[in-house]
N, C-alpha and C positions, 0 to 999 in steps of 0.2 A: 406470600402472605406476610404481613407485617404486624408487629405489635409495639404501640407507642413510637411508631416511626422508625423501628429497628427491624430490618429484614431478617427473617429466620432462614437459617441455613440447614439444609438436610444433611444429616450425618449417617452413614451406614454402620450400624454396629455389628461386630462379629463376635461371636462367642465361641470358646472352646468347648469341647466335650464336658470337661470338668466343670466349667462355670455353668453349663446348662443343667448338669446333674445337681449342682448345689441350689440353683433356683427352683428345680423341681422339688427338692427337699424342704425348701422353705415353704413352698406352696402346700406341701403335704402336711407340714407341721402347722401351718394356719389353718387349713381345713379341719385338722383334727381337734384344735383348740376351739374352733367355732361349734364343732359337733358336741364336744363336751359342755360347753356353755348351754347350748340349747337343751340338751338332755337334762341338766340340772334345773333349769328355769321350768321346764315342762314338768317336772316332779312336784311343782306347787311352791307356796309361799315359804314353807319351812327351809326350803334350800337356800334361801337368802341368808340364814344363820350360819351356813357352812363356810368355814374360812377357805376351803378349797375353791369354792366358786369365786370368791374374791381374788384369789391368786391367779386364777384363770383369766379374769378380766384384766389383771395387770399384764400378763404375757401377751394377751390378744391387742390390747391398746397400744403396746409398745411396737407391736407389728402394724397396727393399722389404726391410728387415732381418729381417723375419719369415720369410723363405725360408730355411729352416735348412740345407736341403742345399747351398745355395751356400756357406754357412759352411764345410761339409765340404770342398767343392771348394777353397776358399781354403787351408784347412789343408794339403790335398794339395799344393798349388802352393808353399807355403813350404818344406815337407818335401823336395820334389823339386827346387826351384830356389834360392830366396833364402837359407835357412839353410844353414850349412856342414854338410857331412857329416863325422862323425869318421873320421879315418884311423888306422893303427896307430900307437901311441904318442901319441894325442890326449889332451885333458884328461880327467881321471878322472870317472867318472860319479858324480853325488851320490845315485843312487838304483839299486836293483837293475833289471835289464831287465825283470822281470816286472811292476814297478810303474810304469815310465816308458816312454813311447814313445821309441825311439832316433830319431836323426835320419834313418835310412833305413826306419823302419817306416811303413808306409802305414795309413790309417784303414781300418777293416774295413766298407767298403762297396763293392759292384760298381762299376768305372769307369763303366759305361753306366747305372747306377741314378741317376736324377734325379727321384725321386718328390717331389711336393709335397704329399702327404697329411700330415695332422697326426700328431703323436706325442705321447705323455704326457711332459710336461716333467719333468725331474728335480728333486728337492727343492732348494730354495735354501739350506736350512740345513746341507746336507752339507759338511763341511770337508775331504773327501778331495782330494788334489791328486795331480798327476803327479810332483812332485819331492820326495816323502817318502823318507827314507833317511839313510844316513851321509854326512858331508861329508869331504874329503880330509884325511888326517892328514900333516902335513909330515915327520914323522920316519919314518913308513912309506915316504913318497915317496923320501926320501933314501937309505934302505936298499935300495929297489928299484932305484934308479939305480946304486948301487954294485955290486949284483949283477949288473946288466946290463952295466957297464963290465968286470967281471971275466970275463964270458962273452965278450964282444967278438966275437960272430959277425956275419955281413952283415946278418941280419935284424934284430938288435938295434940296429946302427949306423944302419939305415935308419929305424927307429921312433924313435930318440933324435934324429936330425936332424930329424924331423918336428915335434918338440916346439917348434922355434923358431918354427913357424907358428902356435902356440896363441894367442898375444896378437892376432895378426891375425884369426884366426877369431873370437875372443870379441868383439873389436871390431865385426867385420862383424855377428855376431849381434845384438850390443847395438843397433846402429843399426836392423836390421830389426825387432826385438822392440819397440823404443821407438816406431817408426813405426806399428806395428800397434796399439799402446796408443792411440796418438794418434787413430788412424783411427776407433776405436770411440767416442771421447768424444762427438762431435757426434751420433752415432747414439743414444747413451744419453740425450743431452739432449732429443732428439726423441722417443724411444721408451723412457722410463725402466723399463718394466715388460715388456720383451721378453726372453724367456727365453734366446734364441739369442745375443744379443749379450753377455749375462752369461756364458754357457757358453764363447763363443769367447775372451773376456777371461781366464777361469780357465785356459784351455788355454795362451794366451801366457804367462801368468805362471807356469805349470809349466814351461815351456821356459827362462823366465828363471833358475829355480833350477837346471835341468840343465845350462845352457850357460854361465852367467856366474859369475865370481868371487863369493865370499861377500859382500863388501862391496858390490859393485854390486847384486847380487840383493836384499840387504836394503834398499838405498836405494830401488830400484824399488818393492818392497812396502811400505814406509813412505809413499811418494808415493801408492800405491793407496789407503792407509788415508785420506790427507788428501783424495782425491778422493770416497770415499764420505762423508766428513764434510760436504763441500761439497753433495753430492746430498741428504743428509738435511736440511741447513739449507734447501734449496729445497723439499723435500717431506718432512717428518719423520715422515710415516706410510707411507712407501713400503717395503712389507714385503720386497720384492725386495732393496732396498739394505740393509736391517737383516740379512737372512739373509747377504748378500754380506759385510757388515762382520764378522759373527761368523766367517765363513770366513777372511777375510783376517787377522783377530786370531789365530785358531787357527794359521794357518801362521807368522806372525810369532813365535808363542810355541814353535813346533816345533824340533826338533833340526836339521831341514833348514836352517834359518836361524840356528841357534845361539840360539834365542830363550829368554826367560824370561816368567814369568807377567805379564800385563797385566791381571789381573782388577781390581785396585784402580782403575786408570785408566778401565777400561770401566764399572765400577760408577758413578764419578763422572759419566761421560758420560751414563749412563741418567737421573741425577738432572738433569743439565742439560737434557736433552730433554723429560722429563715436566714440569718447571718452565715450559717454553715451552707445552707443550699437555698438560694432564691426560689428555685422551681419546686417549692414544697406546698402543695395544695392544702394539706392538712394544717399545717402550721399557720397559713393564711386564714383558713376557715376558723380555727379555734380563736385566732386573734379577732376576727370579726364578731364572734360570740361574746367577747370579753370587754370590748373598749367602752361600750355604753354603760355597762354595769360598773366598770372601774371609775368612770368619770362621775357617775351618781354616788358611788361610795366615797369618792373625794370630796364631794360637795362642790364640783368645779362650777365657777360662775361662767357667764356666757363668753367672756373674753378668753379664758382658759380653754373652753371648748373649741373656740374658733381656732386658736393656736394649735391645739392638738390636732385638729383636722388639717390644717396647713402642714404640719410636720409629717403627717401620714401620706398626704398627697405627694409632697415632695420626695419622700422616701421612695414610693412606688414609681414616680416619673423618672427618677434617677436610674432606677433598675430598668425601666422600660427603654430608656435611652441607649441601654447596652444590649438588652434582649428583648426586642418587640415581638419576638416569635413565642415567648414564654406565656402560655394560656394562664397559668396560676396567678401571674401578676395582673393580667387583665381582669380576671375574676375579682381579685381584691379591689382593683381600681372601680370596677363597677359597683362594688359593695359601697365604697366611700361616696360614689356619685349618688347612689340611692339614698344616703344620709342627707343629701341636698335636695332631692327631687321628691322624695316620699315623705315629706314632712307632716303631711295630714293625716296618714293612717298608722304611723307606728313612732315609737320612742326612737329618737335619733340622737347623733352626737351633738348637733347644733339645732336644737329646736327653736331658738330665739332669732335666727336669721330672717331679715325681711325678704319679701318676694324680690325686690330689686337686687339684693345682696346675693340671692340664690341664681338669679339670671347671671350676674357678674361672675360668679364662681364658674358656672357651667360654660359661659362664653370663653373665659380664659382656658379652661381644660380643653375645649375643642381646638382653640388656636394652637396650644401646646402639642396637642396630637398630630394636627396638620404638618407641623414642622418635622415630624418623623417621616413623612412622605418623601422628603427631599432625599433621604439615604435608604429608605425602605419602601419601594413603590410597589412591591409584589407580596406584602404581608397582609393576609385577609383580616387579621385581628384589628389592625388599625382602621380598616374600612368599617368593620362591623361596629367598633366603638364610635366612630364618626356619626354612622347613621343612627345608632341607639341614642346617643346624646344629643343629636339634632332634633329627633322627635321630642325628647324630653324638654329641650330648650324651647321649641316652638309652642309647646303646651304651657310652660311657664309665661312665656311672652304673651300668649292669648289671655292668660289669667289676669295679666297686668293690663290688658286692654289695647295691645299693639299686635299687629299681625307680622310675624317675623317670616321672612322668605329666605331659603338658603338654596340657590340655583345649583350650587356644587354638590349638593346631596344627590342629584339625579346622576352625575358623574360617578360619585362613590358607589351608588347602587349598581350601576353598570359594571364597574370594575370588580366588585365582589361577587357578582353573578359569574363573572368570567374565571375568577379565582376558585370558586366553589360551586361548580355546575351541579353537584349532586343534591344540593339543597335548594333548587330552583323554587319549590314551594314555599319555603321559608322566606325567600327574598321577595316573592310575590306578596306575601302577608306584610312585610316591611314596607312595601311600596303602598299597600292599602292603608297602613298606619299614617303615612305622610298625607294621605288624602283625608282621613279621619280628623287629623290633628289641625286641620285648616278651619 
């Protein structure tokens, strides 16, 4: 059995009696912790105020951070106990109640439900957060306070008096939220691809936006970006961390944190990462998501855009000349070709190219890829690219009014069928595309 082309070797593990007894003791401790948590949760909603339950979740999650239901219990403990509950006249919400959980809102699962069954993990690329929305307007606050003073009824006086407690509430929440972020760091280092740790950290950060002043919230989110950078320095192909980075950047750019575009710095970051390791799918993917946006923000003219495309194509072709077996490079090359061929249905790097210029680009790319066959006759990615681009070229030529024929395409198709026999159905579909493109 192989994974990513690397054969697995079977190793026989021998354990001493002492090691076996230690493992059994760990299992017994784990089961006892789980039993205690279940018993407290079954006691009802009041149990979430119990600090003992919170400490039990700490111990259990350190043993098994994959136990996602315990993360939900921990959230409820925080909402019910450690985090301050807003009172009348407390700090303004930075988001509408419908988009953010309030401090008194409980997660939507039954108190006695502690199922350990698996669930489908949410997408790691989704940038949705709990703290989106408008931020406090100082002038509006001042006007509201003036109106409240004019009314001067007992209810307003009580609410106004409670405002003096806001800094203490925010400081208390800041300490709790900071501690929770610190709690997850060693867990992420040990389990960097565990969905539930990332999800809990996202929830904590959404509470940061909801509960803390803008300057403090933004500082914490910037620190989060630094943490992700360190994780990617350790494992630059961790797709969880890459998706999380896009989420953090999107939040830092959002109105919730009075953000501005970070597209330029993120594009530079992708370059730094693929220069360390060309076989980095996530770096190339992030780059593909940024370049159209960067060019738009620069206000690039048609000449600058064409030059940018030329540079990117040259970059990938140089890499392919060294490593034509690298699938990540072919995927990014396919993205660049799509900027030439899919100009009618999406925003592209070079929207102003004429049809004739697009045909010229694609013809040159096909010729350059054919040159790779001199040294790499048994690399299936080369034949796949030639087939795909030949179909695209034929359609562009038909749009221009001339029927292009590529007799060598049939030889490429036969070769890739030999190199990749497990996907015969796919290659039958490709053959059909040649017929439909006529």
